[in-house]
ChimeraX commands (.cxc) that place a marker at each C-alpha (Angstrom):
marker #1 position -46.38,-38.76,-19.40 radius 0.5
marker #1 position -44.08,-41.66,-18.57 radius 0.5
marker #1 position -46.61,-43.04,-16.11 radius 0.5
marker #1 position -49.19,-43.32,-18.88 radius 0.5
marker #1 position -46.72,-45.54,-20.75 radius 0.5
marker #1 position -46.19,-47.82,-17.76 radius 0.5
marker #1 position -43.05,-46.17,-16.38 radius 0.5
marker #1 position -44.20,-45.22,-12.90 radius 0.5
marker #1 position -40.77,-44.13,-11.69 radius 0.5
marker #1 position -38.38,-42.92,-14.39 radius 0.5
marker #1 position -35.67,-42.46,-11.77 radius 0.5
marker #1 position -35.64,-46.17,-10.93 radius 0.5
marker #1 position -32.27,-47.55,-11.98 radius 0.5
marker #1 position -30.92,-44.15,-13.03 radius 0.5
marker #1 position -27.87,-43.11,-11.04 radius 0.5
marker #1 position -24.13,-42.77,-11.47 radius 0.5
marker #1 position -21.01,-42.28,-9.44 radius 0.5
marker #1 position -21.50,-39.33,-7.06 radius 0.5
marker #1 position -25.19,-38.98,-8.05 radius 0.5
marker #1 position -27.57,-41.30,-6.27 radius 0.5
marker #1 position -31.24,-41.42,-7.17 radius 0.5
marker #1 position -32.22,-39.36,-4.07 radius 0.5
marker #1 position -29.53,-36.79,-4.90 radius 0.5
marker #1 position -30.81,-36.60,-8.48 radius 0.5
marker #1 position -34.37,-36.04,-7.27 radius 0.5
marker #1 position -33.14,-33.27,-4.94 radius 0.5
marker #1 position -31.18,-31.67,-7.77 radius 0.5
marker #1 position -34.32,-31.64,-9.92 radius 0.5
marker #1 position -36.34,-30.05,-7.10 radius 0.5
marker #1 position -33.66,-27.40,-6.52 radius 0.5
marker #1 position -33.46,-26.65,-10.24 radius 0.5
marker #1 position -37.24,-26.34,-10.49 radius 0.5
marker #1 position -37.33,-23.99,-7.49 radius 0.5
marker #1 position -34.63,-21.81,-9.04 radius 0.5
marker #1 position -36.39,-21.86,-12.41 radius 0.5
marker #1 position -39.68,-20.81,-10.80 radius 0.5
marker #1 position -38.05,-17.90,-8.98 radius 0.5
marker #1 position -36.54,-16.68,-12.26 radius 0.5
marker #1 position -39.69,-17.16,-14.33 radius 0.5
marker #1 position -41.90,-15.46,-11.77 radius 0.5
marker #1 position -39.78,-12.32,-11.65 radius 0.5
marker #1 position -37.59,-12.76,-8.60 radius 0.5
marker #1 position -34.29,-10.89,-8.78 radius 0.5
marker #1 position -32.14,-14.01,-9.04 radius 0.5
marker #1 position -28.44,-14.09,-9.80 radius 0.5
marker #1 position -27.06,-17.39,-11.00 radius 0.5
marker #1 position -23.34,-18.02,-11.27 radius 0.5
marker #1 position -21.99,-19.62,-14.42 radius 0.5
marker #1 position -20.71,-22.61,-12.42 radius 0.5
marker #1 position -24.24,-23.33,-11.19 radius 0.5
marker #1 position -25.53,-23.37,-14.77 radius 0.5
marker #1 position -22.61,-25.56,-15.91 radius 0.5
marker #1 position -23.31,-27.99,-13.05 radius 0.5
marker #1 position -27.01,-28.26,-13.90 radius 0.5
marker #1 position -26.19,-28.82,-17.58 radius 0.5
marker #1 position -23.79,-31.60,-16.65 radius 0.5
marker #1 position -26.33,-33.29,-14.39 radius 0.5
marker #1 position -29.12,-33.10,-16.99 radius 0.5
marker #1 position -26.84,-34.36,-19.75 radius 0.5
marker #1 position -25.86,-37.38,-17.64 radius 0.5
marker #1 position -29.47,-37.92,-16.61 radius 0.5
marker #1 position -30.69,-37.83,-20.23 radius 0.5
marker #1 position -28.07,-40.37,-21.35 radius 0.5
marker #1 position -28.89,-42.77,-18.53 radius 0.5
marker #1 position -32.65,-42.29,-18.79 radius 0.5
marker #1 position -32.47,-43.04,-22.52 radius 0.5
marker #1 position -30.54,-46.25,-21.90 radius 0.5
marker #1 position -32.83,-47.28,-19.04 radius 0.5
marker #1 position -36.04,-46.72,-21.01 radius 0.5
marker #1 position -34.55,-48.50,-24.04 radius 0.5
marker #1 position -33.82,-51.56,-21.93 radius 0.5
marker #1 position -37.19,-51.51,-20.21 radius 0.5
marker #1 position -39.02,-51.24,-23.55 radius 0.5
marker #1 position -36.94,-54.12,-24.91 radius 0.5
marker #1 position -37.90,-56.21,-21.87 radius 0.5
marker #1 position -41.59,-55.63,-22.59 radius 0.5
marker #1 position -41.58,-55.84,-26.41 radius 0.5
marker #1 position -38.63,-58.11,-27.11 radius 0.5
marker #1 position -36.98,-55.55,-29.41 radius 0.5
marker #1 position -34.98,-52.39,-28.90 radius 0.5
marker #1 position -37.05,-49.32,-29.85 radius 0.5
marker #1 position -33.97,-47.41,-31.07 radius 0.5
marker link #1:1,2 radius 0.2
marker link #1:2,3 radius 0.2
marker link #1:3,4 radius 0.2
marker link #1:4,5 radius 0.2
marker link #1:5,6 radius 0.2
marker link #1:6,7 radius 0.2
marker link #1:7,8 radius 0.2
marker link #1:8,9 radius 0.2
marker link #1:9,10 radius 0.2
marker link #1:10,11 radius 0.2
marker link #1:11,12 radius 0.2
marker link #1:12,13 radius 0.2
marker link #1:13,14 radius 0.2
marker link #1:14,15 radius 0.2
marker link #1:15,16 radius 0.2
marker link #1:16,17 radius 0.2
marker link #1:17,18 radius 0.2
marker link #1:18,19 radius 0.2
marker link #1:19,20 radius 0.2
marker link #1:20,21 radius 0.2
marker link #1:21,22 radius 0.2
marker link #1:22,23 radius 0.2
marker link #1:23,24 radius 0.2
marker link #1:24,25 radius 0.2
marker link #1:25,26 radius 0.2
marker link #1:26,27 radius 0.2
marker link #1:27,28 radius 0.2
marker link #1:28,29 radius 0.2
marker link #1:29,30 radius 0.2
marker link #1:30,31 radius 0.2
marker link #1:31,32 radius 0.2
marker link #1:32,33 radius 0.2
marker link #1:33,34 radius 0.2
marker link #1:34,35 radius 0.2
marker link #1:35,36 radius 0.2
marker link #1:36,37 radius 0.2
marker link #1:37,38 radius 0.2
marker link #1:38,39 radius 0.2
marker link #1:39,40 radius 0.2
marker link #1:40,41 radius 0.2
marker link #1:41,42 radius 0.2
marker link #1:42,43 radius 0.2
marker link #1:43,44 radius 0.2
marker link #1:44,45 radius 0.2
marker link #1:45,46 radius 0.2
marker link #1:46,47 radius 0.2
marker link #1:47,48 radius 0.2
marker link #1:48,49 radius 0.2
marker link #1:49,50 radius 0.2
marker link #1:50,51 radius 0.2
marker link #1:51,52 radius 0.2
marker link #1:52,53 radius 0.2
marker link #1:53,54 radius 0.2
marker link #1:54,55 radius 0.2
marker link #1:55,56 radius 0.2
marker link #1:56,57 radius 0.2
marker link #1:57,58 radius 0.2
marker link #1:58,59 radius 0.2
marker link #1:59,60 radius 0.2
marker link #1:60,61 radius 0.2
marker link #1:61,62 radius 0.2
marker link #1:62,63 radius 0.2
marker link #1:63,64 radius 0.2
marker link #1:64,65 radius 0.2
marker link #1:65,66 radius 0.2
marker link #1:66,67 radius 0.2
marker link #1:67,68 radius 0.2
marker link #1:68,69 radius 0.2
marker link #1:69,70 radius 0.2
marker link #1:70,71 radius 0.2
marker link #1:71,72 radius 0.2
marker link #1:72,73 radius 0.2
marker link #1:73,74 radius 0.2
marker link #1:74,75 radius 0.2
marker link #1:75,76 radius 0.2
marker link #1:76,77 radius 0.2
marker link #1:77,78 radius 0.2
marker link #1:78,79 radius 0.2
marker link #1:79,80 radius 0.2
marker link #1:80,81 radius 0.2
marker link #1:81,82 radius 0.2
view
């Protein structure tokens, strides 16, 4: 979806202290693997701390992705989209 809008790599420029871009990509892959095991019926137990950690990472990612895309759109259009 983002690629169709000209954003080939949404992770570019999105990182924060203790979460590099490669670490963020790995976290997403691990989350997706866990999600797939759960959705496809594997007997998977997930501790509350794991869920809390994923929520924290995705919240931080969403905030930074929003700011990054806002800036990149401004660079192309000359105005902030939001």
